[in-house]
N, C-alpha and C positions, 0 to 999 in steps of 0.2 A: 504493500500500500504506500509506504513512505517513499521507496525508490522510484516508483512510477510517477508519483506526484511531483517529485523534484524534477524529473525528466520533462514532464508536461509543462511545468512552470518555465523551465529554461527555454523550451521551444517557443513559447509565447513571448518571453522577454527578448529572445534573439530577433523576433520580428520587430519589436519596438526599437531596439538599439542597433539593428543591422549588423550584427556579428563583427564588431570591430572593438578595439580597445577604447572603452568609454569611461567617463567619469560619472559615477552613480552616487546620488545622495540618498541615504536611508534615514528616515525620521522615526524614531522609536521612543516616544515619551510615555508609554504605558508602564506604570510601576509594577511590573510583574516579571520575575525571572522566567516563568513558563512561556510567556509571549516571546521573550528573547530566544529561548531554546527552540521555539517553533520557527522563527524567522532565520535563525543563524544558518541552516543548511542552504538557503537561497543565497545568502551573502558568500558563503564559502565556495559554492559552486560557481558563482559569477566571478569570484576572484581567481579560481582555477582556470577559468576561461580567459583570463588576462585583463579583466576590467578592474578599474581602480574604485574602491568603495570608501566613501566617507560616511560614517554612521554616527549620527547624533542620538545617543542612547543612554537610558537609565542604567543599563548593564553593559559590561565590557568583557572581552575575551582575551586573557593574557597570552593565549597561544594562537592569536590570529595571524593570518598570512601577512607578508610584508606589504601587500597592496590593499590591506584593509586598515583604515585609520579610524579609531574611535575618538569621538569627542564626548566626554562624560558629563551627563546631567547629574552632577555629584550630590545635589541637595535633595533629590526626590525622596529617597528612603528616610532621610532625616525628618522630612515633613510628614511622611506617612506613618512612621513608627516611633518618632523621637519623643513623643509625649509620655511614653511608658504606659499608656492606657489602651493600647491596641487590642490586647487580649480580651478585655471585658467587652469592648465594642464589637469585636468579631464574634464572640460567643453569642451575644444578643441577636446577631443577625440570623442565627439558625431558626429563630421563631418569627421572623418578619413576614408580614402579609405581602401580597404582590405589589401593592402601592409603595410600601416601605422599601421592599427589595429594589424596585425601580429607582427610587430616589437614592438609595445607597449606591447603586451602580453609578449614577451620575456624580454622586459625592466623591466616589473613588476617582473618577475622571477629573474632578475639580482639584482634588489634592495632588494628583499627578501634574496638573497644569501649574499649580502653585510651586511645586518642586522644580519643574522645568524652567519656569520663568525666573526663579530665584537662583538658578545655577550659573556658575561662571562659564560652563560649557556652552550655554546658549549665546552668551556674549562673544565667545571665541568664534563661533560660526558666523555671528553677525559681522565680525571684522573682516571676513572674506570680501574681496572686492565685488561690487555688483555685477561686473562683467565676467566674473569667473564662470566658466562654462560647465554646467552639469548636463549630461545628455539624458538623464532619467532620474525621476524621484520615486522612491518606494516609501510608502507611508502606512504605518499601522493606525488604522482609523478607529480602533475599538473605543477609545476613551475620548474622542473628540479631536477637533482640528487645532489644538493649542499652538503647535509649532509649525503649522502649515503655511504660515506667512513667508517661510523661506521659498516656497514655490513662486511667490510674487517677486521676492528679492532677486532670484536667479532667472527671471524672465521666462517663466512658464515652460520648463521642459515637460515631456510627457509624464503623466502621473499614473502609477500603479498603486492601488490601495489594497491592503490585505489585512486579515485579522485571524488570530487563533481562536476567536470566540464564536465558533459555529457560523451561522448567518445572522448577524445582528438584526434586531427588530427594526432598525432604521435604515438598512442597506438600500432599500428601494428609493429613499430620498437622495441617495448619491448617484445611482445609475439607472433609476427607473424600475419598471416592473410592478408587480402586484403582490401583496402579502395578505391574502384573505384570512380574516379572523375565523372563518368557518372551519378551517382545517390546519392552520399554521398556529400552534400554541405559542404564547409569549414565554420567554425564557424563565420567568418567575413562577410559572404554573406547572403543575405536575401532570397535566393532561396529555393524553395521546391524541393522534390526529382524529380519531373517531370520537368526537365530543357530542354529548347530548345537547339539547336546546339550552339548558341552564348553563352548561360549561361554555358553549359558544357565546352566550350573552356576557358572561364574566370575561371571557377572552377579548371580546369586542371592547368592553369598557376599559380593560387594562391596556390593550394596544393603543387606544386613543388617548388615554391618560399619559402613556409614555411619549407619544408623538407631541402632544401639547406641552408636556414638561420639557422635553428636549428643545423644542423650537422657541418657547417663550421664557424659559427660565435658564436652562443649562447653557445653550449656545450664546445668548446675550452676555451672560456672566463670563463665559470663557473669552468672548470677544474683548471685553473690557480688561481682563487680566492680561491677555496677550498684547493688547495695545500698549499697556504700561511698560512692557518689556522690550518691544521692538522700537527701533529708532526711526521708523518711517510710518506713514499712515497706512494701516492695513486695509485691504479690501474686505468685503464680507467673507468671513471664514467659511460659512455654510456654502457660499457660492464657489469657493475654492475647492471644497470637497467634490462638488459636482463636475469638476474637470477630470474626474477619474476616467481613464480609458480602459483599463483592465482591473477587475477586482478578483482577488484570490481569497477563498473562504475555507475555513477548516471544517468541512462537512463531507460526508460520504453517503451516497444514496443507499448503500447496503445497511448502514447502521442508523441513519437519521430519517425522520419523516420526510415524505416527498414535498418538494416545493418548486414551483415554476420559477426559473431563473433566466434573466436576459442572457444573450449569447456571450457577452463579455464578462460574465461572472463564472469563474472556473472553480469547481470543487476540488480541493487538494487535501482532503481529510487525512490526518496521520502524517503530515509532511515532516514532522520531527523524528519519525521513526527511522533509525539508521541501522546498518548491519551491526548486530550485537558483538561486543568484544568479550573475550574470556574474562570471567570474574576473577578478581584477585584471589590469591591462594588462601588467605585467611578466611575469607567469606565462603569460598568454594568448599573448603574443608568443613566449615560449620554446616553448610547446606547438606553435604553428603553424609554427615554423621547422624542425621535425623532418621528414625526408623520408618516413619510414615511420610515424611516430606517436610517442607519448610514453608512458612507464611511470611510474606513481606508486609510491613506496616509503614506506610509513608503518606503524609498528609499534604503533599504538594509543596509549593514554593512560597505562597503567601501566608497560609495558615501554618503555624509551627506547633509541633507537639507540646512544647513547653507552655503553650497558651491554654491547654487543658488545665482545669483545676487540679490541684494535687490529689484530691480524692478520685478524680476520674483517671489520672495517671496510675494510681494504685490499683484501680479496678482492672485495668489492662494487665498489669503485672501479675495480679492474683489469678486472673483467668488463664494466662499463659502457663502459670505454674501447675494448673489443673490439667494441662494437656502435655505431659512429658514426652509423649510419642512424636510430637511435632517440635521443630525448632522455629523460633521467631526472630526475624530481623527487623529492628525498629529504627527508623530514621528519626532521631531525637536530638534536638539542638541544645541540650543542657546535660551536663554530667551529674547533676544533682537529682537523682531519682528519689521519690518519696519513701520507697521501701527497697530492700536489697533485691537485685535481679536474680531470678532462678538460673540454673545452668543452661536451660534451653532458650535463653534470651540473649541476643547480642544487640547492643545499642551503639549506634554510630551517628555522628553529626551529619554525615553525608553518605549516601549509598547510590551506586550506579543503577538507577531504577530499570531502564530498558534492558540492560545486560542481565540483571537478576530475573526479570520477568521471562526472559528467554530460556532460563535454566530448566531442564526437563524435570527436576525434582521440586520445583515450586508448585505448591498446591492451591494457594489462595493469596489474595491481595487485599489487605485492609486499607481503604483509600477514602479520601474526601470526595471522590467522584468528579474531580475536575475533568474537563474534556480531553486534555492530553493524556492523562492517566487512564481514562476510560478507553480511549483508542488503543493505547499500548497494551492494556489488558486484553482487549478484544483481539488485537493482532496476534498476540502470543497465546491466546486460548486459555487465559487464567481467570477463574471465577472471582468475583469481587464481593467484599463485605463493605458496604458503603456507610460512611458517616458524613453525610452532606452538611455543609455549614452555611453557605450563602450563594447568591447569584444563581447560576444555572446548575449547581451541583445537585439540588433536590430533583430536578428534572432528569439529569443524567442517571441518578441512582434509580429512579422509578423505571426508566427505560430498561436498565439492566435487570431489574426485578421482573418486569413484565416479560422480558425475553428469556427468563429463567436461567440467566447466567450470573446472577448475583442476588444478594439479600441486602436489606437496608436496616441499620440501627438508628434509633432516635436518640440524638445527643442529650435531650432533656431528661429522658428516662433511662439513660445508660446505667448498667449495673454489671457486676461480675458475672451474674447468672446469664444475662442477655448476651454478653460477649462469648461466654463459654458455650 
């Protein structure tokens, strides 16, 4: 799935930049490592084809090729997590209703814009001469057009918009098309495409609330924030988005509900999935030692396991101890566990998720049900135990449950018995 997607993307991009050594500007102001992981294969492949990449990004790659230059939006994560209260806020989101979830989605984009516009990296790119030639702009449009003013600064090169967030509810505002509420459920709802009359009504209301909120609250606020950071008069950012010539979306018709797409919208679901590497010896030996197999526990890149309350952390450890025939790998960002870890639990601050999911002795995946994790589990044929927190994760968890490839745990009612 991932390899074919990258090839398809490259074919389309070569039409845009005519197969020559080009200067490409990549704008990634979304404060999420997972989005960076999803886009990085495109940049790496373009660099291998000889193109020069300049990436304005919240995240950077210390092992990037010589022809990839990162300009770091260094203040974004300070804005997002620096107040020390992120854990409480994120946990509350697991119980948000669709309207609250929609506003939280746009609040996330607003915080990303505050971080981007207050970063020295943005000013560094602003210092490039106006006549500097970029042959193509690639832009992650998930969280809004905060930094898209650079399209205007550099005299409107062709624009390719992309997102790792499935097909966002507002994509048709950028490239046209139709998103009927009768069978395309909003990301905040757990509905399937076969909705009854009541569900279609709720979906219609939520879809329209989203459109109104984005157009009349979110985008005007983002326009004002961006204008304060740019040293020239910005055009309407919403109109800049509509200059999109090609849109790449993280969806796959095999796994996702059907949706009519314009011809310039290309599904590339699972783009981040690359050829798995052999797992490091320590982890491989731990996996192999289990009598019945191993379970991977990873909550993605935005939600961190240390954000669970200490009581909930202890519930997992107690449940794992009751299953000695299985080994458990837990991506946990804190060495301070609430109770001692049993012998069948290995805790590490970072784990190579895709490589571990590909291991033949992996039996299950405890996950937040982010879209990238869901695709990777599906690709490698690993059943999921979902603990959704916010945004689209509840929807993804329900899809896995309906397809009988996963089960879902309720964070609010989590217990040792439920995990066990």
